[in-house]
C-alpha positions in Angstrom: 146.0 176.8 212.1 144.0 175.9 209.0 140.7 176.7 210.7 141.9 180.3 211.4 142.9 180.7 207.7 139.5 179.3 206.6 137.7 181.8 208.8 139.8 184.7 207.5 139.1 183.6 203.9 135.3 183.4 204.6 135.4 186.8 206.2 137.3 188.3 203.3 134.8 186.8 200.8 131.9 188.3 202.6 133.5 191.7 202.9 134.5 191.8 199.2 131.1 190.6 198.2 129.3 193.3 200.2 131.5 196.0 198.6 130.8 194.5 195.1 127.0 194.6 195.7 127.3 198.2 197.0 129.2 199.1 193.8 126.5 197.5 191.6 123.8 199.4 193.5 125.8 202.6 193.0 125.6 202.2 189.2 122.1 200.9 188.7 120.6 203.3 186.2 117.7 205.4 187.0 114.7 205.0 184.6 114.5 207.6 181.9 110.9 208.3 182.8 111.9 209.5 186.3 112.6 213.1 187.0 116.3 214.1 187.0 116.0 215.2 190.7 115.4 211.6 191.8 119.1 210.9 191.2 119.9 213.0 194.2 118.0 210.6 196.4 120.3 207.7 195.5 121.8 206.4 198.8 125.6 206.2 199.2 125.7 202.4 199.3 129.5 202.1 199.3 129.8 204.5 202.2 127.2 202.6 204.2 129.0 199.3 203.7 132.4 201.0 204.5 131.0 202.5 207.7 129.6 199.1 208.8 132.8 197.2 208.3 135.0 199.9 209.8 132.7 200.1 212.8 132.6 196.4 213.4 136.0 195.1 212.5 138.4 198.1 212.3 141.4 195.8 212.4 140.6 194.4 209.0 138.8 197.2 207.2 140.3 200.7 207.7 141.8 203.6 205.9 143.8 201.5 203.4 140.7 199.5 202.4 138.8 202.8 202.1 141.4 204.2 199.8 141.3 201.1 197.6 137.5 201.0 197.5 137.6 204.8 196.7 139.9 204.2 193.8 137.8 201.4 192.4 134.7 203.6 192.8 136.5 206.4 190.9 137.3 204.0 188.0 133.7 202.6 188.1 132.0 205.9 188.0 134.5 207.6 185.7 135.2 210.4 188.2 138.5 212.1 189.0 141.0 209.6 190.2 141.2 209.9 194.0 138.0 211.9 194.4 136.0 209.2 196.2 139.1 207.9 197.8 139.6 211.1 199.7 136.0 211.1 200.9 136.1 207.5 201.9 139.4 208.0 203.8 137.8 210.8 205.7 134.7 208.7 206.6 136.8 205.7 207.5 139.1 207.8 209.7 136.1 209.2 211.6 134.5 205.8 212.0 137.8 204.2 213.1 138.4 206.9 215.6 134.9 206.5 217.1 134.1 202.9 216.5 133.9 201.9 220.2 131.6 204.8 220.9 129.5 204.1 217.7 129.0 200.5 218.8 127.3 201.8 222.0 124.8 203.9 220.1 121.4 202.7 219.2 120.7 202.2 215.5 118.8 205.5 215.3 121.7 207.4 216.9 124.1 205.6 214.5 121.8 206.9 211.7 122.6 210.5 212.7 126.3 209.7 212.5 125.7 208.1 209.1 123.9 211.3 208.1 126.9 213.4 209.1 129.5 211.0 207.5 127.7 210.7 204.2 127.1 214.5 204.2 130.9 215.0 204.7 131.6 212.6 201.9 129.1 214.4 199.6 130.6 217.8 200.5 134.2 216.5 199.7 133.0 215.1 196.4 131.2 218.3 195.4 134.1 220.4 196.5 136.6 218.4 194.4 134.2 218.5 191.4 133.7 222.3 191.7 137.5 222.9 191.9 137.8 220.9 188.7 134.9 222.9 187.2 132.7 219.9 186.7 129.7 221.0 188.8 128.2 223.7 190.9 127.0 223.2 194.4 123.3 223.1 195.4 121.4 221.8 198.4 120.1 218.8 196.5 123.5 217.0 196.9 122.8 216.5 200.6 119.7 214.5 200.0 121.8 211.4 199.6 122.8 211.7 203.2 119.2 211.7 204.3 118.3 208.6 202.3 121.4 206.9 203.5 120.6 207.7 207.1 117.1 206.3 206.6 118.4 203.1 205.1 121.1 202.6 207.7 119.1 200.4 210.1 118.3 197.9 207.3 121.8 197.9 205.9 123.2 197.5 209.4 120.9 194.6 210.2 121.6 192.8 206.9 125.3 193.1 207.2 125.2 192.1 210.8 123.3 189.0 209.8 125.8 188.1 207.2 128.7 188.8 209.5 127.3 186.4 212.1 126.1 183.8 209.6 129.6 183.5 208.0 131.5 184.2 211.2 133.4 187.2 209.9 135.8 188.5 212.5 
């Protein structure tokens, strides 16, 4: 019985640490010398990590975790409370609904799904910000979905290595 509890604790540690690293990567400042448009290329690290864990262990990481992570992200980024939570819940719901099918896809096919999921998350965030009068929509917002899709294979392989190394199940 203690062995099962230890495995669950190890798994929880790895999952929480991966979300923490994603949150740190989400707030890393862009150098002042870089053009302002480069900020649009920042991948959605938190969504990538959320997609991976929902796809691999949907019994442990699902809509409730997506809501909590979204609220933490809202506080971290200083955005409207619930803004990222709504987007993350939508992404987690889609991934949880399709996780068996997504597992069958190749990494590049999964990248297309990641492109769509991150794009949906971006559109939800821009929609909420435009309702609040904080921003106006432009096509640049969707560039994050392109960079996230291109980074998906490496994020997937790294998180799969960590999941297998620490026996997260």
